[in-house]
N, C-alpha and C positions, 0 to 999 in steps of 0.2 A: 454123844449124838451119832458119831460115825458108826457106833455099834449097831444102830437100827438098820443102816444101809447094809452092813455086813450080814446081819441076821436075815434080812430079806433076801440077799443073794443066796445064802445057805438054803432057805426055804424053797426058792425057785429051782435051785439045782436038785434038791431032794425030791421035788415033785416032778422033775423032768420037764419043766416049762422052758428052760433055756440052757444053753451050753455054757460051761465056765468061761471059755474064751470070749464068747459073745458078751457076757456080763462084765468081764474084765475090761473089754473095750469101752463099754458104756460107762463104767466107773471112771475110766481115764478121761472120757469126754465130759463127764460131770465135774471133774476137777477143774476144767477150764471155765466153769461158770454156769453150765446148763443144769437143769433140774433132772435128777436121776429118775424120779417118778414119771416125768413127762417123756423122757427118753424111752422108758419101758413101754409106754402107751404108743408112742410114735413108731416103734419097731414092731408093734403088733404082738409083743410078748404077753401083755395083759391089757384087758379093757379097764376103763376107769373104775367101774363097779368092782371088778376082780381085785384091783390094786387096793381099794378101800377095804374090801373084805379081808385080804391078807394082812394088811396093817392092823386091822382091828382084832381079828380072831387069832391069827398065828403069832403076832408080835405083841399083842396086849395093849395097843394104843387105843384108848377109849374114844368113842364117837360122842359128839355133843351136838344137840340141836340148839343153836343160838336163839331161835325164835322163842324158846321157852326159858331163856336165861337172861337175867337182868344184870347188865354190866355195870361195874363200879367206875365212875369217871375218874376217881383218884388213881385207881390202878391203870386206867387207860392212858393217863398222862405219862406213864413211864416210857411209852413208845410213841414218838411223834407221828402225826397223821401221815406225813410223807413216807416214812419207813413202813407203816402199817399197810399203806396202799402198794408200795413197791414189792413187798413180800407176801401180800394177801394174808396178813396175820392180825390178830387182835388179842391183847392180854385179858385174861379172865379173872385171875385171883393171884394174890401173893401171900405166901406164908414164909416169914423170915427172909432168907436169901434164895428162895425158890419161887419162880414165876411160872404160872400155868398159862400157856399161850395156845389159842385156837389157830391152827394152820391148815391151809388147803393142801400143802405139800410138806409134811414133817420130814421128808427125806432131803429137803433143801439145806445142805450143810452150811452154805454161805449165809443164808437167812438166820440160822441158829447162832452162828458165830457173831454176826452183826448184833443180834439182840442181846447176846451174852455180854459183849463189849459195851454196849450202850447202857444196859440196866445194871450191870455188875451182879447179875443173879444167874443161878443155874436155871436152864429152860426145860420145863416139862411140857412137851407138846401133846395136844389133843386134836383129833380130826374134826373138821367141820367143812361143810360145803362152801365152795368159793363164793357163790351168790349170797349165802347167809352172812359170810364174813364181810363182804362188800356192803351189804345192807347195814350191818352192825357198825361199820366204820362211818357210814353216812350219818347214822343216828347219834353215835357216841361223840364224834368230833365236831358236830355242827355247832358253830359259834364259839368253839373252845379256843382260848388264848391263854398263854402263861400269865398267872395272876401274881401280882406283887403287892404286899401290904407292909406298911411301915411298922417297925417294932416300937414298943412303948417309948424308948428313949431316943428314937431317931427323929430328926427334923423332917418337915414336909419335903418331899422330893427325894426320899430315899426308900428303899424297899428290897424285897427279895421274892423270888418266885415261890409260890406255895407248892410244896411237894411233900406234904406231910412232915414239914420241918418246924421245929420250934426254934426261933432265932433269938439267941442271947448274945450279949457282949462277950467277945473272946472265943466264940464258937469256931470261927475260921481258924484261929490258932490251934484249937483242939483238933480240928480236922486235918490240919497240916501235920501236927504231931502224929496222928494216926497214920497218915501217909508215910511218914518217915519210919514207922515201926514195921515189924515183919509181916503184919497182917494188912499191908497196904491194899491188897486186892479186895479186901472186905469193905473198904470205904467207897461208897457210891460216888462216881464222878459227878452225878447230878447234884449231890449235896455240896460238894466242894465248889463247883462252878456257881451254884446259887449263892453261896456265902461270899464268894469272891465278888460277884456282881453287887451284892448288898454293900460290901465294904467300899467298893469303888464309888458307888452312888452316894454313900454317906460322906465320903471324902470329896465329893464334887469332881470326880475325875472325868476328864473328857475322853481319855483313851486308856485302854488296858493292853499292856504288851506282855505276851507270853513267849519267852525266847529260849529255845533249846540250847543248852550248853553241853559240854562233853560228859558232865556228871550230874546235871540237874536241869530243872526248868526254872528260869528266873522270871518272876512276875513283877512288873513295874506299872505304876499309875502315873499318868500325866495330869497334874493338878495345877491350874492357873498357868499352863504353858510350860511347866517344869516337870521333868521325869524324876521319879524317886523309887528306890527299891521297896518292894512290899513283902514278897515271900520268895522262897525257893522250894519248889516241889521236887520230890525225888524223881530220878530218871525213869524208874519203872512205871510211874504214873503218866508219863508223857503221852503214850499211845492212846490210853483210855480217855484222857482229858481232851486230846485233839479230836478223837472220834465223836465224843459228845458235842463238842462245839460245832463240828462240821454238820452233824445231823440237825442241830438247832438252827443252823444257817441255811439248811437245804443244799448242802454241798455233797460231792461224790466222796464217800469215805474211802474208796479204794484208790483214789488218785493222790499220789504223794510227790510227783515229779514236776507238776505244773502249778503256777499260781492260780488261786481261786478267789472269787469274791462272792459274798452272800450277805444276808441280813436276817435278823429275827426281831420280833416285837414282843414287848412285855407290857402289862398293864400295871401301873403304879398308882394305887388307890383309884382316883377318878381320872388319872392322866395316863398317857401312853408314852413309852420311851422306846425308840428304835435303836438297835445296835447294828452298825455296819461292820461286817467281818471281812478281813483280808488275810489270806493264808499265803505265805511265801516259802518255797523250799530253800533251806539253807544247809550249811555243812552238817549240822547235828540233828536234822529233822525238819519240821515245819514251824516257822515263826507265825504266830497269830496276833493280829492287832484288832481290837474291838473298839469302835468309836461310838460313844453314847450320843444320841441325837434326841434331845428333849424338846418336844413341841411347845412346851410352856415358855421357852425362851422367845418364841416368835410372837406370842400374844402379848408380851410385855410392852411392846411399842419401841420405836426408835429412840425415845428418850432414855430408856434403860440400857441401850447399847452404847451410850456415850455422846449422843448428839445434843449440843447446847442449843438454846433457842435461835442464836444467830446463824447456826449451821442448818438447823432443822427447817427454817422458813423456806429457803430456795428449793430444798429437796422436796418438801411437802407440795409446793406449787407445781414442780415438775411431775410428781406422781399424780396430781389431780388433772393434768392435761390429758386429752383424749389420744394424742399421738406425740411422737418424738422419741428420742433415745436417751436413756439414763445409763451412764457407765459407772461401775464401781471398780476401783483399781487398788492394787496392793499386791504384795508377795503372797506366796502360799502360806496359809495359816493365819491370815490377818483378819478373818471373820467376814470375808466378802459374801459368801453364800448366806450367812445368817442375816446380813443386812438386806440382801435381795429378798429373802423369804419374808422378812418383816414387812417389806413394801408389798409383797404379794398378798400377805395376810390382810393388809388394809384394803387392797384392791379386790379381794375375793368376795364377790357378791353374786347373787343369782342372775343379775342382769348382764354379767360379763362372761365371756368365753376366754379363759386363761389356759394357755398351753406352754409347757416348759420342755426344753430339750437339754439334757444334762449328762455328765459323765464323771461320777455316777449320780443317780438321783439321791440327794442328801436327805431331805425331809419329804415324807409323803403327805401331801396337802389335800385335804378333802375339798372337793369342788373344783379342782384343777386337773387338767389332763397332762400327765407327765410322761415323757419319752426318754428312754435310756439309749444312748448311742451304742452302736456295735460296729466299729470300723472294720472288723474282720469279715463282715457280710455286706459291707458297703453302706451301712447306716451311719454316716458321719454327721457332724453339725450342719454342714452345708446341704447335703442331700435331705436330711431330716427337716431342715428349715424350709426348704422348698415345698415339701409335702404339708408342713404345718400351715403355711400361708394359704393353702387350698382348703383349710378346715374352718375358714371364717373366724379367726381369732380377733379378740379385742386387745388382749395383752399377750405378749410373747416374751418369755424369759429364756435366754441362751446362757448355758452354764459358763462358757468361756469363748471369747473370740480368739482363734488361734491362727487363722490364715486369711488371705485376701478374699477368697470366695465367700466365707462366712461373713466377714465384715461387710462386703459389698451387698450381699442379700439383706443383711440386717439393716444397713443404712437405708436402702431403698424401701424396705418394709415400713420403716418409721416415717417415711414421706408419703405413704399411701394409706394413712389412717390407722396405723397400729402403734400402740405404746410398746416400745422394745426396751427390755432391761438386760444388761449383760455385764460381764467382768473382763478385765484386761490386766496384764501384769506390767505395771509401770511404777516408778518411784513416787510420783506425785500426780496431781490432777492435770496440769498443763501438758505434761509429758505424754499423756494419752493421745493428744492430737498428732504429735510428731511420730508416735508409734504407729498410728493408723496410716499416716502418709508413707512411712517406711514399708508398710505392708503392700502399698500400691493403691490405696483408696484415694480418689481424687479429692483435693482440698475443698472444692465447692460442695461436694457431697457430704463431707464431714460437717462443714459450716451449716448446711441446710438442715441436717438431721439432729445434731447434738443439742440437747436441752440443758443438761447439767452433767458434770463429771465430779465424782466424789472419790477421794483417796483416803485410806485408813490404815492404821496399825493397831495392835493390841498391847495394852499395858496392864500390869496387875494393879488391882484396887487395894488401897490401904485398909487394914482392919480398923474399923472405927472405934473398937474397944481398947486398943493398946497403942495407937499411934502417939508419937511424942513430937512437940514442936522443936524445930532446930533453926539455927542460923546457917544458911547454905555456905559451904566453902567457896572462896573466891575462884579457885581453879575450876570448880564445877560450873560456876556462872559463866566463866570465860569460855568453857567448852560449849555451853549452850548459846553463846553469842550475846549474853547479857553483860553490859558494862557494870551494872550494879544490881543489887537485889531489888526486885520490885517491892512496893510497899504492901507486902502480904505475909501471911504466916505459912511457912512450909513445915512439912512433917517428915519424920523418918519411921521406918518399920521397926517394930520391937519384937512382937511375938507373944501370944497368950494361948489359952485353951481354946478360945473361939476360932482361932485361925491355925490351930495345930502347930503353933510355934513359928509359923512362917512370917508373920507380920503383914501378910496380904490375904485377902479373901475375895475371890472372884476376879474377873477381868472386865475391862471396858475399852472402848475405841478412842484413839485420838484421830480427829476428823479434819479433812480439808475439802470444802465444797466450793466448786468453781462454776458459777452460773455463766451461761453463754448468751451474751447480748449482741447487738448489731456491731458494736465496735470490735468485739473479739472475733466475730465472724469475718469482718473485713481483714483482720490480721491473719486469720487462718487461711483465707483465700490467697493472701499475699505470701503464704508460706513462711510466716514468722517462726523463729525457733522457740523452744519451750521457755527460755528465760524471758524473752520479750512478751510472750503470752502471760507469764506469771507476773511480770512487772505491771502490765496493763490491768490484770485482774486485781492486784493489790491496790493499785492507785484508784481505779474507777468502780470496782465491784465489791470492795471490802473483803477480799479474800483473806482468810485466816489460815496460815500455813499449818502443817502438821505439828511442827515444833511449837509454834505459838499457841496452838490449841492445847498441846500437852502441858505447857507452862501454866496456862489458865487453869487447867484441871488440878495441877499440883498446888497452885495458889489457893484453891478451894479445899485442899486437904483430901482430894480423891485419890491421888497417887503421889509418887516421889519424883524428884527431879532426876534421880538416877535412872528410873524406869523410862522417863521421857527421853533422856540422852541415848539410852540403849536402843529404843524403838526408832529413833530418828537419826541415828548416827551416820547413815549412808547419804543423807541429804546435804 
């Protein structure tokens, strides 16, 4: 492509339209990111019409009227809308590994290199007017979203982006083998990434990790909370795959020194799956983590998240109230956001104004107003919450209470007719009160606003097809605080084809729900410690602790005692 610019320079010099020194300076300026054609026009060397004439007649770049050309949406998918708008380009046709692209400025070397890296095709430019290209972009990309369809042997909830691909079992391994061969540059990154996403979804992975090493790119999937190796891509494919993922997530492909966050959405049959993308600069390149956020998990209800009837009752009552505060607590990765969104899904009705402020926005919830915090420009939880309260909300969800200012505003909002939902990092439900006091919130304010506090952890669910009954070892029972085995049947994980040999399939929560009544409020105002609050809740409110709830679930054959011990070992 650089030969087009060189040939144009030769033509301009031959026609005496510009001096070699002047053109050399403009070429140097173009290498810094500016468009060479625009520089020629700005310097008065050529008019726009004269430039188009030279490119078409002298250099043989064909002119095309897009108004008379019908574009193929399948070909258009090769270049995302964001990139098409950024460079004012649109793909016209594809023949093998050559892609014809209509460009307003075919001298834009950076645009051509971006398109080449993205599509893994040689780029053949044709000239078109900028207004025609912009009009074609509007018409072609309207309503377009990556489409995923399940292969014949895949269960519901798995899929792959349609990109003229025929998805068969083992195709990802074939693509990886091609990557490892000498013709690695001929394997489209689009295909490799699509197949990787398919495999991850079929394995029910919550996260995909692409980690650059000194000699390869390691791919790992997190399934049911456990990371495991999946593939190793060759080092020479690292840049291409990273570029493709950045473009899909709407990130700057030229930035490699700073962390970046983005997201993209795919349609899986009749459902949508969001992927949140995090890019982190590391020693050998950029590490990418993709988190799959399936909205279907939110519509399944709190029962599917692990709430037993005795825990669900107090929480359902609190959600039904018009005001008050509901706190969901637990460490990072314990499913707090999923629980909050499941509550919001129940509350999401046309008669309610729901506003959330998050960092980052996890799920995009239709019908709710969602705000992303940006501390670097002053949009923090506290400042955003003040503005939200002026938007006449009925329900406010705060992603996390991190400081006194946010906690104070949230508490006061719950007392003035708003239902407030938020999260906090504590070990159990009663500890949330002492954590808020430590932040500086007045005990009387906590006692007046809190309605219910829920704590949770995640444990792996036993595979129902291969679990086996066992007699729990006495040492395990002692570690769990049981003097003897309860009169129940417990099970162990075995492993089969249904669970990929893991013995577990899916995850669920172990739950602790603490209702706040008048007696507990009196003790909060009196600054009772967390152990006193827990003793009162167990004696008078029927509080079931995290460990007790886990043992109940193990006794029902839903998980193992080992999982319960690991999840609640810090208590």
